[in-house]
N, C-alpha and C positions, 0 to 999 in steps of 0.2 A: 510349313516347316514344323509346327507343333505336332502334327500328326506323325511326321517322320521320327521326331525325337521320342514320342510316346512308344512307337513301334520298336525303336532301338532299345529303349529302357526295358521293354518287356522281353525282347527276344535275343539281344546280343549277349552272348556268353564269352566272347573273346576277351583276352587280356590285350588292351590297346595301349601302345607306347607311342607318344609323339616326340620325335627327336628334332630339335632345332638348335640354333646357336650361330656363332660367328664363323664366317668363312675362314678355313684354316684352323678351326678349333678341334678337329678330329672326328668329324661326322662319318667319314669313310671307315675309319677304324672302328667306330662305335657300331655302325651298321653291320659290319662283318662280325662283330662280337654278338650282336643280337641274332644274326642269322645262324651263327654257330650254336646259340642257345635255343634254337628251335623256332624262332619267330619268322613269319612270312613278312619280308621287308619290301617296302615301296619307297623309292627315292624321288624327291622333288615332286610330290603330288600337289597340284594346284588346289588351293583351298576350296574352290568351287566344286571340286569332285569329292570332297571328304565325306559328306553325308551319303552320296551315292555309293562310294566305296564301302562304307560301313554297312549300308543296307545289303550290299552284295555279300559281305562277310557273314551275314546272318545264315546264309546257306551252308557255311562251312562249320557250323557248330562252335566248338571251343578252340578253334585255331588261334594261336597268338599272333598278333599283328604289330609291326613297327612301321611308322610312317615318318619319313624325313622331309621337312619343309624348311626352306631357307630363302635368302634374298634372290636366288636365281628365279624365283616366282614372285618378284617384287610387286607386280601388278595386283596380285591376289592376296598379298599379306594383310591388308586392312580387314579382310573378311575373317582371317584365321582366329584372332583373339575372341571376337564375339561368338564364333562357333564353338571354340573351346569352352567358354563360360556357359554357353547354352547346353552343351553336352553334359557338363558336370552338374549343372542345375537340374537336368532331367534324370540324373542318376546313372548316366552312361560311364562305365569305368575307363577313364583315360588318364594315364600318367604322362606328364610332360617333363622332359629333361632338356636343359639348355647347356650346351658346351661352350664355355667361355675361356678366354686366355687374355693375358696382358697385351697391350699394344706392341711392346717390344717383342714378345714371343710371336705374335702374328706377323709382324714385319720380317722377322728372321725366317719364318717358315715360307713366306711368299718369296723371299730372296733365294732361299735354298732350292725350292722346287721350281722357281721361275714360272709359276702359273699366274695368270692375270686375275686380279680381284674382279668379281662380277659387277661391281659398281664403278670401276674405273672407266672414265670416258675415253682414255687413250690406251685401251687394252692391247691393241696390236703393237704398240711401241713401248709397252711398259718396261721391258727389259732390253732396251736398245743399248747403244754404246754409252757406258757410264763415264767415259772420259771426254765427252763432248761438252762438258760444262752444264749439262742438264740433270746431273745426278740428284742435286738438292731438290729440284722441282719435282722429279719423279718420286722422291721420298715424301715430299709434302702431299702430292696427289694421292699416293697410296694411303698415307695417314688420314687424309680427308675422307677417303672412301671407307676406311675402317670406322671412323667416327660417325659417318652417316649411317652405316649399317647398325651401329650401336643404338642410334636414335630410332631407327625403324623397328628394331627388335626389342626395344625397352619394355614394352607392355608384355610381350611373351615371356621375357626373362623373369618379370615380376610374378608370373603365374606358374613358374616352372621350378623344378629342383635343379640348382646350378651345379655343374661340375667344372671346376677350374683345372684346365689341362696345361697351364703354363709350364709346370715343372714335371709333367707326367710323360713317361715313355709310353709308346703304343701298348706294350704288354701290361703296364699298370692300368691304363684306361680300360683295356679289355677286362681285366680282373675286377676293377672297381665297378664297372657297369654290370658285369655278371652278378656281383653281389646285390646290386640295387634292384635287379629284375628277377632275382632268384625265386624259388618256389615259396619262400617264407615272406617275401616282400609284398607290400600292398595290403596285407591283412590288418595291420595296425601301424601306428607310428614307428618308423624305423629310426633308431638312434645310432648315429655314426660318431665314433671318437677318432680323431685324426691328430697325429703328432707331426710337427713341422719345425723347420729352422727359420728363425727370423731373418737370418742373413740371406736367405733365398726368397723372402717375401711371404706375406700372410696369404693363405688360401682365400680366394674371393668367394668361394662357395660356403664359407663358414657362417653359421648363424650366431655362434658365440665363440669368442677368442679369449683364452686365458694365457697370460704371460707368466711363465714360471722361471724366468731367468734370475729371479731374486733368491732361488733356492740353492743350497750347496751343490757344487758342480763336481761330479766324479771325474770329469776330464782332467782335473789338476792332480789327480792321484795316478801316478805312472802305471801302477798295477791294474787300475780299473779302466784306464783310457782305452785299451783295445776292445773292451766289452761294450755291450749296449744295455739299454734299460730292460731288455727281455732276459738278460743273463743273471744268474743267481748272485754273483758277487756284487754287481751294481744294485740289484734289488735289495740285498741285505744292507748295503751301505745307506741307501736312501730311506729304507724303512726305519733305520735307527735315528734319523734326523727329525727332531720334533717339528721343525717348520714344514717339512714335507707332509707329515701327517695332518697338520693343521690346514694346509692348502688343499689337500685331498678331501678332507672332511667338509670344508666350506664349499668347494665345487660340487661335491656330491649332494650336500644339503640344498644348494640352490637349484640343482636339476630336479631333485626329488620334489621340491615345492612346486615347480612350474611345469613339469612334464604333463601332468593331467590337464592343465590348461591348453597346452599345445595340442594334445590329443583331441580335446573337446573342440578345438578350432579346426579340426579335420586336416591337420597337417600330415603329410605323408612321410616326410623326412626331416630330421633335425641333426645338423652337423655341429659338433663341439670340437673346436680345434685347440690343441694345447701346444704352445710354442716355447722352445728354449733356444739357445744360441746355435747349436749345431744339429739339433733334431736327432740325437743319438742316445742320450742318457735320460735326463729328467723328464722330458715330454713323453718319451716312449714308455717309461715306467708308469707315469700317471695315466696314460691311455690304457695300458694293460690293467691297471688296478681299477679304473673306472668301468671298463668293459666287464670286468669280473663282478664288480659290485652291482651293476645294472643288468646282469645276465637274466634275471627274472623278468625283466621288462618285456622280453619277447625277441624281436628281431634287432639284434645289436651287432654292429659291424665295427671293426677296428682297422685303421689305416695308419701306416707309418710312411709318410711321403718320402723322406730321405732314405730310410732303410730299404723300402720297396724299390727304390731306383737303382740299388746296387746291382 
């Protein structure tokens, strides 16, 4: 295996993306997005074949490759994490993304699509007659399968960039993933600023979360309410509030102090989530301002979870 890794380090010029995550997390949408971005995509590749596949890719020069692995290959999952660590230790460029979602979101998606969970023991009867008194049991069995999957994939999640799809529409996921694998990604630490509404939950993919609900709220001004934090009237209002400037400066100071340490730790992505009540005004404004302040950093992305969902 050491000889194979040495050969890959020397010869493999491909951009390799490993895509994994929870069943129902959006891997099909993500794989289509990667394919549209020019990646050669392989779905459900057993871990035993990963090195052989990458060796084969040496023959294709700089072709970009995306590999999806999930619990459908549950028997080979224990091999995947050691392989991923070995590849990275050998200098093989592999970026790993983990698509996650809340249990409620996953339960809803399985119910809507009526597709069986791959770890359910009663897959053939998963969506039988729900009026026969067994609905509660079916719900518990599905929840147990989701929890088991989380345990099986916990190690991979810890080694991956997490994308929380709980509140994302397919178009949002395609756009966000396209940004993460774009031509400027992977060359240095990618800094992601994301606004969100606390009433819809905290993004699970956030590395840092800042609560700005203590700041003056433009929502209570009837003239400002229809606008967002990207619009000039709201931006002017917030810029005139001393508390907003203080919060902005302290967040920026914290990031400026610690970004070099994260980069030195070979982190590929750092997500900074800014939350307010509705995700329309204060958090959006701060994300826009922070993205502008850190534009010199290199690859900086801005996301507005609630606005992008419109």
